[in-house]
C-alpha positions in Angstrom: 18.6 16.0 13.5 20.6 18.2 11.3 24.1 16.7 11.0 24.1 14.4 7.9 26.4 11.6 8.2 28.1 12.8 4.9 31.4 12.0 6.1 30.4 8.5 5.4 29.2 9.2 2.0 32.1 10.8 0.8 34.6 8.5 2.3 33.5 5.7 0.1 35.8 6.5 -3.1 38.8 6.4 -0.7 37.7 3.2 1.3 35.9 1.0 -1.4 37.0 -0.8 -4.4 35.2 -0.3 -7.7 32.2 -2.7 -7.8 29.8 -1.1 -10.4 29.9 -0.5 -14.1 30.3 2.9 -15.6 28.6 4.5 -18.6 29.1 8.0 -20.1 26.1 9.4 -18.1 27.3 8.1 -14.7 30.7 9.4 -15.2 29.4 12.9 -16.2 27.1 12.8 -13.5 30.0 12.3 -10.9 32.1 15.0 -12.7 29.5 17.5 -12.2 28.3 16.6 -8.6 29.8 19.6 -6.9 30.1 21.9 -10.0 26.7 21.8 -11.7 23.8 20.2 -9.7 21.3 20.4 -12.6 23.7 18.8 -15.1 24.5 16.0 -12.8 20.8 15.2 -11.9 20.1 15.1 -15.8 23.1 12.6 -16.2 22.1 10.5 -13.2 18.5 10.1 -14.5 20.0 9.3 -17.9 22.2 6.7 -16.3 19.0 5.3 -14.6 17.3 5.1 -18.0 20.4 3.4 -19.5 20.5 0.4 -17.0 16.8 0.0 -16.9 16.8 -0.6 -20.7 19.8 -3.0 -20.1 17.9 -4.6 -17.4 21.2 -4.3 -15.1 19.3 -4.1 -11.7 22.6 -4.2 -9.7 24.0 -0.9 -11.5 20.4 0.5 -11.7 20.2 0.4 -7.9 23.6 2.1 -7.7 22.7 5.0 -10.0 19.2 5.5 -8.1 21.3 5.5 -4.7 23.8 7.9 -6.0 21.2 10.4 -7.4 19.3 10.1 -3.9 22.6 11.0 -2.1 23.0 14.0 -4.4 19.5 15.0 -3.6 20.1 14.7 0.1 23.3 16.9 -0.1 21.3 19.6 -1.7 18.8 19.3 1.1 15.9 17.7 -1.2 15.3 15.2 1.3 11.8 14.1 -0.1 13.3 12.9 -3.6 16.3 11.4 -1.5 13.8 9.4 0.7 11.6 8.3 -2.6 14.9 7.3 -4.3 16.3 5.3 -1.4 12.9 3.3 -0.9 12.9 2.6 -4.8 16.3 1.3 -4.6 15.7 -1.0 -1.5 12.5 -2.3 -3.3 14.7 -3.3 -6.3 17.4 -4.7 -4.0 15.0 -7.0 -2.1 13.1 -8.1 -5.2 16.4 -9.2 -6.9 17.7 -10.5 -3.5 20.6 -8.3 -3.8 22.2 -8.4 -0.3 25.1 -6.0 -1.0 22.8 -3.2 -2.6 20.5 -3.7 0.4 23.4 -3.0 2.8 24.1 0.1 0.9 20.7 1.4 0.8 20.1 0.7 4.5 23.2 2.7 5.2 21.9 5.8 3.3 18.3 5.4 4.8 20.0 5.5 8.2 21.4 8.9 8.0 18.1 10.3 6.4 16.0 9.1 9.0 18.2 10.7 11.4 17.6 14.1 9.8 13.9 13.7 11.1 15.1 12.6 14.8 13.9 9.0 14.0 16.7 7.9 15.8 15.5 4.3 16.5 14.6 3.8 12.9 18.0 5.4 11.8 20.0 3.1 14.0 18.0 0.1 13.0 19.0 0.7 9.3 22.4 1.3 10.1 22.8 -1.8 12.1 21.1 -3.7 9.3 23.8 -2.4 6.9 26.6 -3.3 9.2 25.3 -6.9 9.8 25.1 -7.5 6.0 28.2 -6.1 5.2 29.9 -7.9 8.0 28.4 -11.2 6.8 29.4 -10.6 3.3 32.9 -9.6 4.0 33.4 -12.6 6.2 32.6 -14.7 3.3 35.1 -12.8 1.1 32.1 -11.6 -1.2 32.8 -8.0 -0.7 35.8 -5.7 0.3 36.3 -5.2 4.2 36.0 -1.4 3.3 32.4 -1.4 3.3 32.3 -2.9 7.0 34.6 -0.1 7.8 32.1 2.4 6.2 29.3 1.2 8.1 31.1 1.2 11.6 32.0 4.8 10.6 28.3 5.8 10.0 27.2 4.4 13.2 30.2 6.3 15.0 29.1 9.8 13.3 25.5 8.9 14.5 26.4 8.5 18.1 29.0 11.5 17.8 25.9 13.8 17.0 23.7 12.6 19.5 26.8 13.4 22.0 27.2 9.8 23.0 30.8 10.3 22.6 32.0 7.0 24.4 29.9 4.8 22.0 31.2 6.8 19.2 34.7 6.4 20.2 34.0 2.5 20.4 32.9 2.5 16.8 35.7 4.6 15.7 38.1 2.2 17.3 36.5 -0.7 15.4 37.0 1.4 12.2 40.8 1.5 13.2 41.0 -2.0 14.0 39.7 -3.0 10.7 41.6 -0.5 8.6 45.0 -1.2 10.1 44.5 -4.8 9.7 44.5 -4.3 6.0 46.4 -1.0 5.7 49.3 -1.0 8.3 51.3 2.2 8.3 48.7 4.1 6.3 46.8 7.1 7.8 43.0 7.6 7.1 42.6 11.3 7.5 38.5 10.5 7.6 39.2 8.6 10.7 41.7 10.9 12.1 39.4 14.0 11.8 36.6 12.2 13.8 39.2 11.2 16.4 40.3 14.6 16.4 36.8 15.9 17.1 36.2 13.3 20.0 39.4 14.3 21.5 38.0 18.0 21.5 35.0 16.8 23.5 37.4 14.8 26.0 39.2 18.2 26.5 42.4 17.2 25.0 42.6 20.4 22.8 46.2 20.3 21.9 46.1 16.9 20.4 42.8 17.6 18.8 44.1 20.7 17.2 47.0 19.1 15.8 45.1 16.3 14.3 42.4 18.5 12.8 45.2 20.9 11.2 47.0 18.0 9.6 43.7 16.7 8.4 42.9 20.3 6.8 46.3 20.3 5.0 45.5 16.7 3.6 42.0 17.6 2.3 43.2 20.8 0.7 45.2 18.6 -1.5 42.9 15.7 -2.1 39.5 16.5 -1.4 38.6 20.1 -0.8 34.7 19.6 -0.4 35.5 17.8 2.6 36.9 21.0 4.3 33.5 22.0 4.8 33.4 19.4 7.8 37.0 20.1 9.0 36.3 23.9 9.3 33.4 22.9 11.2 35.2 20.7 13.6 38.0 23.5 14.1 35.2 26.1 14.7 33.6 23.9 17.6 37.2 23.5 19.0 37.8 27.1 19.0 34.4 28.0 20.4 34.9 25.6 23.4 38.4 27.1 24.0 36.7 30.7 23.7 38.7 31.7 20.9 35.7 33.4 19.2 37.4 35.1 16.4 38.8 31.9 15.1 35.7 29.9 15.6 33.8 32.5 13.4 36.6 32.4 10.9 36.3 28.6 10.6 32.4 28.7 10.5 32.5 31.3 7.7 35.0 29.1 5.8 32.8 25.9 6.2 29.8 28.1 4.8 31.9 29.4 2.0 33.1 26.2 0.8 29.8 24.7 1.1 28.3 27.2 -1.4 31.4 27.2 -3.7 31.4 23.4 -3.9 27.8 22.9 -3.6 28.2 20.1 -1.1 27.4 19.2 2.6 24.8 21.8 2.5 23.1 20.6 5.9 26.3 22.2 7.2 25.0 25.6 6.2 22.3 25.5 8.6 24.6 24.2 11.5 27.1 27.0 10.7 24.4 29.7 10.5 23.1 28.7 13.9 26.3 28.5 15.4 27.4 32.0 14.1 24.0 33.5 15.1 24.7 32.3 18.8 28.3 33.8 18.8 27.2 37.1 17.4 24.2 37.1 19.8 26.5 36.4 22.7 28.9 39.3 21.5 25.6 41.7 21.2 25.9 41.9 17.5 22.3 41.5 17.3 22.0 42.5 13.5 24.5 39.8 12.5 22.8 37.3 14.8 19.5 37.9 13.4 20.8 37.3 9.6 22.4 33.9 10.4 19.4 32.6 12.4 17.1 33.9 9.6 19.3 32.1 7.1 19.3 28.9 9.1 15.4 29.0 9.6 14.9 29.8 5.9 17.0 26.5 5.1 15.0 24.6 7.7 11.7 25.7 6.5 12.7 24.9 2.9 13.1 21.2 4.0 10.9 20.7 7.3 8.5 23.7 7.4 8.3 26.2 10.3 9.9 25.1 13.5 8.3 27.1 16.2 11.4 26.9 18.6 13.7 28.5 16.0 11.2 31.2 15.3 11.0 32.1 19.0 14.8 32.6 18.9 14.4 34.5 15.8 11.8 36.9 17.5 14.0 37.2 20.6 17.0 38.7 18.3 14.8 40.9 16.5 13.3 42.4 19.7 16.9 42.9 21.2 17.8 44.5 18.0 14.9 46.6 17.9 15.5 48.0 21.4 18.5 49.8 19.8 16.1 51.7 17.5 14.1 54.7 18.0 11.0 54.6 20.0 9.0 55.6 16.8 9.9 52.2 15.4 8.8 50.5 18.6 5.3 52.0 18.4 5.1 51.0 14.7 6.1 47.6 15.8 3.4 47.4 18.4 0.8 48.7 16.0 1.6 46.2 13.6 1.5 43.4 16.3 -1.9 44.7 17.2 -3.4 44.5 13.9 -1.9 40.9 13.5 -3.7 40.1 16.6 -7.0 41.5 15.3 -6.5 39.5 11.9 -6.0 36.4 14.1 -9.0 36.9 16.1 -11.0 37.4 12.8 -9.4 34.2 11.7 -10.4 32.3 14.6 -14.0 33.4 14.4 -14.1 32.4 10.8 -12.8 29.2 11.8 -15.3 28.7 14.5 -18.1 29.6 12.3 -16.7 27.2 9.4 -16.5 24.5 12.0 -20.2 25.1 13.2 -21.4 24.8 9.8 -19.5 21.9 9.0 -20.7 20.2 12.0 -24.3 21.1 11.3 -23.9 19.7 7.7 -22.4 16.5 9.1 -25.5 16.1 11.4 -27.9 16.9 8.6 -26.2 14.5 6.3 -26.5 11.6 8.9 -29.9 12.2 9.5 -30.8 12.3 5.6 -28.6 9.2 5.3 -30.5 7.2 8.3 -33.9 8.4 6.8 -32.9 7.1 3.5 -31.8 3.9 5.0 -34.9 3.4 6.8 -37.0 4.1 3.9 -35.0 1.8 1.6 -35.6 -1.0 4.4 -39.3 -0.4 4.6 -39.6 -0.4 0.7 -37.4 -3.6 0.7 -39.6 -5.3 3.1 -42.9 -4.2 1.5 -41.5 -5.6 -2.0 -40.5 -8.9 -0.2 -44.2 -9.3 1.4 -45.7 -8.6 -2.0 -43.4 -11.0 -3.6 -44.3 -13.6 -0.9 -48.0 -12.9 -1.4 -47.6 -13.1 -5.3 -45.8 -16.7 -4.8 -48.4 -17.9 -2.5 -51.3 -16.8 -4.9 -49.5 -18.3 -7.8 -48.9 -21.7 -5.7 -52.4 -21.8 -4.6 -53.7 -21.2 -8.3 -51.4 -24.0 -9.7 -52.7 -26.4 -6.8 -56.3 -25.6 -7.7 -55.7 -26.0 -11.5 -54.0 -29.2 -10.7 -56.8 -30.4 -8.7 -59.1 -29.5 -11.6 -57.0 -31.3 -14.1 -56.9 -34.4 -11.7 -60.8 -34.3 -11.6 -60.8 -33.8 -15.2 -58.5 -37.0 -15.8 -60.7 -39.1 -13.5 -63.5 -38.1 -15.5 -61.6 -39.2 -18.6 -60.9 -42.5 -16.8 -64.5 -42.9 -16.1 -65.5 -42.3 -19.6 -62.7 -44.8 -20.9 -64.0 -47.5 -18.5 -67.4 -47.0 -19.7 -66.5 -47.3 -23.4 -64.2 -50.5 -22.7 -67.5 -51.8 -21.0 -69.5 -50.9 -24.1 -66.8 -52.3 -26.3 -66.7 -55.6 -24.5 -70.5 -55.7 -24.7 -70.7 -55.2 -28.4 -67.9 -57.7 -29.1 -69.8 -60.3 -27.2 -73.1 -59.7 -29.1 -72.2 -61.2 -32.5 -75.6 -62.1 -33.6 -76.1 -58.4 -34.5 -76.7 -58.4 -38.2 -75.2 -54.9 -38.5 -71.6 -56.2 -37.9 -69.8 -53.5 -40.0 -71.5 -50.7 -38.0 -70.4 -52.2 -34.8 -66.6 -52.6 -35.9 -66.4 -48.9 -36.9 -67.9 -47.8 -33.4 -65.1 -50.1 -32.0 -62.4 -48.5 -33.8 -63.7 -44.9 -33.1 -63.7 -45.8 -29.4 -60.2 -47.2 -29.6 -58.8 -43.8 -31.5 -60.7 -41.7 -28.9 -59.0 -43.4 -26.0 -55.5 -42.6 -27.5 -56.3 -38.9 -27.7 -57.1 -38.8 -24.0 -53.5 -38.5 -22.7 -52.5 -35.7 -25.4 -55.3 -33.7 -24.2 -54.3 -34.3 -20.6 -50.7 -33.6 -21.2 -51.4 -30.4 -23.0 -53.4 -29.0 -20.1 -50.8 -30.3 -17.6 -48.1 -28.5 -19.4 -50.1 -25.2 -19.6 -50.2 -25.3 -15.6 -46.9 -26.6 -14.8 -44.6 -24.9 -17.5 -41.3 -25.6 -16.2 -42.0 -29.1 -14.6 -40.5 -31.1 -17.6 -37.8 -28.6 -18.3 -36.4 -28.8 -14.6 -36.7 -32.6 -14.4 -34.9 -32.9 -17.8 -32.2 -30.3 -16.6 -31.6 -32.4 -13.5 -32.1 -35.9 -14.9 -31.2 -36.1 -18.6 -31.8 -39.8 -19.0 -35.5 -39.7 -18.1 -37.7 -40.9 -21.0 -41.1 -39.6 -22.4 -42.8 -42.5 -20.3 -40.8 -41.5 -17.3 -42.0 -37.9 -17.7 -45.6 -39.0 -17.9 -45.3 -41.2 -14.6 -43.8 -38.2 -12.9 -46.8 -36.0 -14.1 -49.3 -38.4 -12.7 -47.4 -38.8 -9.5 -47.3 -35.1 -9.1 -51.1 -35.1 -9.2 -51.3 -38.1 -6.5 -52.8 -40.4 -9.2 -53.0 -44.0 -8.0 -51.2 -46.9 -9.8 -54.8 -48.0 -11.3 -55.7 -44.5 -12.6 -52.2 -44.2 -14.2 -52.7 -47.5 -15.9 -56.2 -46.5 -17.3 -55.0 -43.0 -18.5 -51.9 -44.4 -20.3 -53.6 -47.4 -21.5 -51.2 -49.9 -19.7 -51.4 -52.7 -17.2 -51.0 -51.8 -13.4 -47.9 -54.1 -13.3 -46.3 -51.9 -16.1 -47.1 -49.0 -13.9 -45.1 -50.5 -10.9 -42.3 -51.6 -13.0 -42.2 -48.1 -14.5 -42.0 -46.5 -10.9 -39.4 -48.8 -9.8 -37.2 -47.8 -12.9 -38.0 -44.1 -12.2 -36.8 -44.3 -8.6 -33.3 -45.7 -9.9 -32.9 -43.1 -12.4 -33.8 -40.4 -9.8 -31.3 -41.9 -7.6 -33.5 -42.4 -4.7 -32.6 -44.6 -1.8 -35.2 -47.0 -0.4 -36.6 -44.9 2.4 -36.9 -41.7 0.0 -40.6 -40.8 -0.8 -40.9 -40.5 -4.5 -44.3 -38.6 -4.2 -42.6 -35.8 -1.9 -39.5 -35.8 -4.3 -41.6 -35.2 -7.5 -43.9 -32.6 -5.7 -40.7 -30.3 -5.3 -40.5 -29.7 -9.0 
């Protein structure tokens, strides 16, 4: 869609009460809006910086919105689009319903430019819904609701749904006259005049549009861009082509002078191109369609249908030239076709190479993946074998340790027997020597555990550490019992090795189960063997 709903945007100062704060930058920006585009942009940016510094989100949104509108009027729709979405984000973040409605309205006409009619109407309806709710609660002026009705009327008018457009214009009149009885609004009047043109009421339409022209000459000269466009369409339908051309040219001239409503430059150039084409003035037709397409390409890129029309005019015009120019054209066309074929071949070759590289890359990737999986599997197997070997070695060493411990127990039992025998034979004349042997035997029995524990720790290095980590309350005696349980020692063997009674071993095992928080059915030996 190439008709911007600019009538809406520039009607705001007439319809709306002042709700925003001003600063020196904003005043300067508005003053230069139709005079010095670059200066206006600079001041809008300064105003945005000012309100950002003041953390005044409400007025910051307004400055961003006005800057985006200015970009839109000057056909920079990319920056306009970015600005509107930034403003909408701030409005939603601050839950500012009024600002949301204004941004929705602006986004509505911007989406309409790209033929996103569903999205455009969705945004315009959102704006109307919010403004109606706020005005019903007397939170904003009813002028904003009128503005939203007016924007939707413009939307339907462009899409040639004149009945629906008329309905919304009637709603505008209903709201406006309820507040301003007896006052004429020439924004509404000019739209009404254009709708009358499409109803075939040319006399009344011309009367209204000429009165609107006189009003805007005095009050808002930049809006004459649209009024002259309406008059041009009126005279075009009436087949008064001279007047139609005059008003299209007036609309163009005023758009350049005031640097406003620049989208109408595209429309006016297209309409003039058709008029000159119909009157067989192909050179002028070519000039205007070329201008229109240059503006379109500046915004949207190349449009194939418009270029087809451009080539059609060029061909008609060239038929009036000499045969020599025609031959030159054909030769150039042939060269272009050759270049196009070469470009096509290059593209095909590039595509084949790219496809081949992709296939090779996929194969290499799959091969690397398979290799990686294989290496990973082998590594896991090696680790498993190493772990099994380590477990077997520990198990073997523990068996040897247990065997050694049993030998120590047997030795201790033998020594105890010897000690008892010597103690009973008190008739031995060498009593001092016997006492020394007994003391030596007793000290030797105490060192048995230390020797055993040193060998146990060497084989099961993390056993004590892991138990202590999980159960910090375990004592040294508890840890000794745990070590002997791991080696499957019986209570009797434990008592012999530790130098305590069997009953003491049972008591120690009972206390150990409580410290390990084991239930009655839990197996102590299995539990300890996991460490």
